C-alpha positions in Angstrom: 15.0 -3.3 -24.2 11.3 -3.0 -25.0 8.8 -0.8 -23.3 6.3 -2.5 -21.0 3.2 -1.3 -19.2 2.9 -1.7 -15.4 -0.1 -1.2 -13.2 0.2 0.0 -9.6 -3.0 -1.1 -7.9 -4.3 0.7 -4.9 -7.1 0.9 -2.4 -10.0 3.1 -3.7 -9.3 6.7 -2.7 -5.5 6.4 -2.8 -5.0 6.6 -6.6 -3.8 10.2 -6.4 -1.2 9.3 -3.7 0.2 6.5 -5.8 0.3 8.8 -8.8 2.3 11.3 -6.8 4.7 8.6 -5.7 5.2 7.5 -9.4 5.8 11.1 -10.5 8.4 11.4 -7.7 10.1 8.3 -9.0 10.4 9.9 -12.4 7.5 8.3 -14.3 5.5 10.7 -16.4 3.3 8.7 -18.8 0.6 7.9 -16.3 -3.1 7.0 -16.6 -5.2 7.0 -13.5 -8.3 4.7 -13.2 -10.4 3.5 -10.3 -8.1 1.5 -8.0 -5.0 1.7 -10.2 -2.4 3.8 -12.0 -1.1 2.5 -15.3 2.4 3.6 -16.4 4.9 3.0 -19.2 8.2 1.5 -18.0 11.1 -0.8 -18.8 12.0 -4.1 -17.3 14.5 -2.4 -14.9 11.6 -0.5 -13.4 9.9 -3.6 -12.0 12.4 -3.8 -9.1 12.3 0.0 -8.6 8.5 0.2 -8.4 8.2 -2.8 -6.1 10.9 -1.4 -3.8 9.7 2.2 -3.6 5.9 2.3 -3.9 4.6 3.0 -0.4 0.8 3.2 -0.9 0.2 0.8 -3.8 -1.1 -2.7 -3.2 0.8 -4.5 -6.0 2.7 -3.9 -9.2 1.2 -5.8 -12.2 2.7 -6.4 -15.6 0.0 -5.7 -18.2 0.1 -8.4 -20.9 -2.9 -7.2 -22.9 -6.4 -5.7 -23.0 -9.3 -6.5 -25.3 -13.0 -6.9 -25.6 -14.3 -10.4 -24.9 -18.0 -11.3 -24.9 -17.6 -15.0 -25.5 -15.3 -17.7 -24.2 -14.0 -18.4 -27.7 -13.0 -14.7 -28.0 -11.4 -14.8 -24.6 -9.4 -17.9 -25.5 -8.1 -16.8 -28.9 -7.2 -13.3 -27.8 -5.4 -14.6 -24.7 -3.5 -17.1 -26.7 -2.3 -14.4 -29.0 -0.5 -12.6 -26.2 3.3 -13.2 -25.7 3.2 -15.3 -22.6 6.2 -17.3 -23.6 8.3 -14.2 -23.3 7.7 -14.1 -19.6 6.6 -17.5 -18.3 9.4 -20.0 -18.3 9.1 -23.6 -19.6 9.1 -24.9 -16.0 7.2 -21.9 -14.7 4.4 -22.6 -12.1 1.5 -20.4 -13.0 -1.9 -19.9 -11.5 -4.8 -17.8 -12.8 -7.0 -15.6 -10.7 -10.0 -13.7 -11.9 -12.7 -11.2 -11.3 -15.7 -10.0 -13.3 -17.9 -6.9 -13.0 -20.8 -6.0 -15.4 -19.6 -8.4 -18.0 -21.2 -11.1 -20.2 -18.5 -13.5 -19.1 -19.7 -13.5 -15.4 -18.4 -16.9 -14.4 -15.0 -16.3 -12.9 -14.0 -20.0 -12.6 -14.8 -20.6 -16.3 -12.9 -17.5 -17.3 -9.9 -18.6 -15.2 -10.0 -22.1 -16.8 -10.2 -20.6 -20.4 -7.2 -18.3 -19.7 -5.2 -21.1 -18.2 -5.9 -23.3 -21.2 -5.0 -20.6 -23.7 -1.7 -19.9 -22.0 -0.8 -23.6 -22.0 -1.6 -23.9 -25.7 0.6 -20.9 -26.4 3.4 -22.5 -24.3 3.0 -25.7 -26.3 3.7 -24.0 -29.6 6.8 -22.3 -28.1 8.4 -25.3 -26.3 7.0 -28.1 -28.5 5.8 -30.3 -25.7 2.4 -31.5 -24.4 3.1 -31.4 -20.6 4.9 -28.9 -18.3 6.3 -29.8 -14.9 5.7 -26.3 -13.3 8.6 -26.7 -10.8 10.2 -23.3 -11.5 9.5 -19.6 -10.8 5.9 -18.7 -9.8 3.7 -16.6 -12.0 0.2 -15.3 -10.9 -1.9 -14.4 -13.9 -5.1 -12.4 -13.4 -8.0 -12.0 -15.8 -10.0 -8.9 -14.9 -13.3 -8.4 -16.8 -14.9 -5.0 -16.5 -17.8 -4.2 -18.8 -16.7 -6.9 -21.3 -13.1 -5.5 -21.4 -10.6 -8.2 -20.4 -7.3 -7.1 -18.9 -4.6 -9.8 -18.5 -1.8 -9.2 -16.1 1.0 -11.0 -14.3 1.7 -10.1 -10.6 5.3 -9.0 -10.2 5.0 -8.5 -6.4 3.9 -11.7 -4.9 2.6 -11.0 -1.4 1.0 -7.6 -1.3 3.3 -4.5 -0.9 1.9 -3.9 2.6 4.0 -6.9 3.7 7.1 -4.8 4.5 8.7 -7.5 6.6 9.0 -5.6 9.9 5.6 -6.3 11.5 6.0 -9.6 13.3 3.6 -8.7 16.1 0.2 -7.0 15.8 -2.7 -6.0 18.0 -6.4 -6.0 17.4 -7.6 -4.0 14.4 -4.2 -3.3 12.7 -3.8 -0.7 10.0 -2.3 -1.8 6.7 1.2 -0.4 6.1 0.2 1.0 2.7 -2.7 2.9 4.1 -0.6 4.2 7.0 2.0 5.5 4.5 -0.7 7.2 2.6 -2.1 9.0 5.7 1.4 10.4 6.4 1.8 11.5 2.8 -1.6 13.2 2.8 -0.6 15.3 5.9 1.6 18.4 6.3 4.2 16.4 8.2 7.8 16.4 7.2 10.9 15.0 8.9 11.7 18.3 10.7 8.4 18.4 12.6 7.0 16.5 15.6 4.7 13.6 14.7 2.4 12.0 17.4 0.1 9.0 17.1 -1.7 8.7 20.4 -3.5 5.5 19.4 -0.5 3.8 17.9 -1.4 0.2 18.2 1.4 -1.8 16.7 3.1 1.4 15.6 2.4 1.3 11.9 1.8 5.0 11.3 4.9 6.0 13.3 7.1 3.4 11.6 5.9 4.3 8.1 6.5 8.0 8.9 10.0 7.2 10.1 10.7 5.3 6.9 9.5 8.3 4.9 11.6 10.6 7.1 14.7 8.5 6.5 14.0 8.0 2.8 13.9 4.3 3.4 12.5 2.2 0.5 9.5 0.3 2.0 10.3 -2.9 0.1 14.0 -3.1 1.1 13.6 -5.9 3.7 11.5 -8.3 1.6 11.5 -10.4 -1.6 9.2 -10.3 -4.6 7.9 -12.9 -7.0 9.6 -11.4 -10.1 13.0 -11.7 -8.5 12.8 -15.4 -9.6 11.9 -14.5 -13.2 14.8 -14.9 -15.7 13.4 -12.0 -17.8 14.0 -9.5 -15.0 17.8 -9.6 -14.7 19.4 -10.0 -11.3 21.5 -6.9 -12.0 18.3 -4.8 -12.1 17.4 -6.0 -8.6 21.0 -5.5 -7.3 21.2 -2.0 -8.8 17.8 -1.0 -7.4 18.6 -2.3 -3.9 22.1 -0.8 -3.9 20.6 2.6 -4.9 18.0 2.3 -2.1 20.7 1.8 0.5 22.8 4.7 -0.9 20.0 7.3 -0.8 18.8 6.3 2.7 19.4 9.2 5.2 21.2 8.0 8.3 22.0 11.4 9.9 19.8 13.0 12.5 17.1 11.6 14.8 13.4 12.0 14.0 10.9 13.4 16.5 8.1 10.8 16.5 6.0 9.8 19.4 4.0 6.6 19.4 1.6 6.3 22.4 -1.0 3.8 23.5 -2.8 2.9 26.7 -2.1 -0.8 26.0 1.4 -1.9 27.1 1.2 -5.0 24.9 0.6 -2.7 21.9 3.6 -0.6 22.8 5.8 -3.7 23.2 4.7 -4.9 19.8 5.3 -1.4 18.3 8.8 -1.2 19.7 9.7 -4.6 18.5 8.4 -3.8 15.0 10.5 -0.7 14.9 13.6 -2.6 16.1 13.0 -5.1 13.3 13.7 -2.3 10.8 16.3 -0.3 12.7 14.1 2.7 13.5 13.6 2.3 17.3 15.9 5.3 18.0 13.7 7.6 15.9 10.5 6.8 17.7 9.7 7.5 21.4 7.2 4.9 22.7 4.9 5.9 25.6 2.4 3.8 27.5 -0.3 6.4 28.3 -4.0 7.1 28.0 -4.4 10.0 25.6 -6.3 11.9 28.3 -3.0 12.1 30.2 -0.7 12.8 27.3 1.0 16.2 27.5 2.3 17.8 24.3 4.4 20.9 24.6 5.9 21.4 21.1 4.6 24.0 18.8 3.6 23.2 15.2 3.3 19.5 15.7 1.3 17.0 13.6 -1.0 14.3 15.0 -2.0 11.4 12.7 -4.0 8.7 14.3 -6.4 5.8 13.7 -8.5 5.7 17.0 -10.8 2.8 17.8 -14.0 2.5 15.7 -17.4 1.5 17.2 -17.5 -1.6 15.0 -13.9 -2.6 15.8 -13.2 -2.2 19.5 -15.3 -1.3 22.5 -18.9 -0.3 22.5 -20.5 2.8 20.9 -21.0 4.7 24.2 -17.3 4.4 25.1 -16.2 5.4 21.6 -18.5 8.5 21.7 -17.0 9.6 25.0 -13.5 9.0 23.7 -14.1 11.2 20.6 -15.7 13.9 22.7 -12.7 13.8 25.1 -10.3 13.8 22.1 -11.8 17.1 20.8 -11.5 18.8 24.2 -7.9 17.5 24.7 -6.7 18.6 21.3 -8.5 22.0 21.1 -5.7 23.9 22.9 -3.2 22.6 20.3 -4.1 25.4 17.9 -0.7 25.3 16.1 -1.0 21.6 15.4 -2.3 19.9 12.2 -4.5 17.0 13.2 -5.5 14.0 11.1 -8.0 11.3 12.2 -9.1 8.2 10.4 -12.4 6.7 11.6 -15.5 5.1 10.3 -17.7 6.9 12.9 -20.0 9.1 10.8 -20.7 11.4 13.8 -17.0 12.1 14.5 -17.1 15.8 13.7 -20.1 16.5 16.0 -18.5 14.5 18.8 -15.1 16.1 18.2 -16.7 19.5 18.3 -15.2 20.9 15.1 -15.8 20.5 11.3 -12.8 19.3 9.4 -11.0 21.4 6.8 -11.2 18.4 4.5 -12.7 15.0 4.7 -11.4 12.2 2.4 -13.2 8.9 1.9 -11.0 5.8 2.1 -11.2 2.2 3.0 -9.4 0.4 5.9 -9.7 -3.2 4.6 -13.4 -3.6 4.0 -14.4 -0.8 6.4 -15.5 2.5 4.8 -13.7 5.3 6.7 -13.2 9.0 6.5 -9.9 10.8 6.9 -10.6 14.1 8.8 -8.0 16.7 8.2 -7.6 19.8 10.5 -5.0 22.2 9.2 -2.9 24.2 11.6 -0.7 27.2 10.6 2.6 26.7 8.9 5.6 26.9 11.1 7.6 30.1 10.9 10.7 30.0 8.8 14.0 30.0 10.7 
């Protein structure tokens, strides 16, 4: 079984989180770049990475990387790669592309050249001039950055944020991958109270419950590479069986998901039920101004409304000011707030211990982190 290179892509700012997840999965030969973590693996690791990565966007199979400043160079070097080892004779493959600061700036032309090169390589392998493309799907990407072409095949299919549990959503939803990262960047663990007072469709609470139960985030969905003959069915079966075996069923988590919108709470509860976590999350319909929290050493992780997403600026300013006053007495809590509002700290009334720049979709946001004291040891 030969060594392969995989790329876990991520939203900018979450590379360190994805790296930590890969280290926890046992991968050590890692290389971190903007928006991705490259790691050495084997074919059996394709199912493992897809099932277990919480904050990555996709898992890509790296086919090759080379300098390309002309279409002839792109064609010949692409053709030299071992596409026939992965793409089947009846494989349906498409080519996507992107180009940044490269002489080959035409994305459509680069895609066409790569498609043609792969077809020519397949012709030499299968000795035929035409392919039906009725089999497994393969999505190839040509990424050009400063004249360096990276060729990959997407092993995931739909993005990894598509967990399969969120059937309902409300306005301005938070991606599951980002929600999982927010939890992992906090001091929360399964023995502590977690509260999201602006829970929306419940993504933060559900992702935290999955972490607390050691539930593989990809357990309830399928992946493109499951249809690839090269990735054996036994690898998928073993990875899924192991995921079920290591899930923690004992004990109930203490997670509160609250929102003023009753429709949001209904959607959040249904989403939790879809993945069997409704017993671990308490759902409350309540304005945060009326939410009473009595536990010591709790953790609040929340994604409140932004000015550009919901409501008008005056209402958002008042909400953030009230939020600061309401949470000020909770001096044993660790509090984490994700927002795009650049004046958040002033309105909240306190400077964060740490501020991390992230992206919620296309919106540039900051993750404000207020650290409370560590709970005393029992």
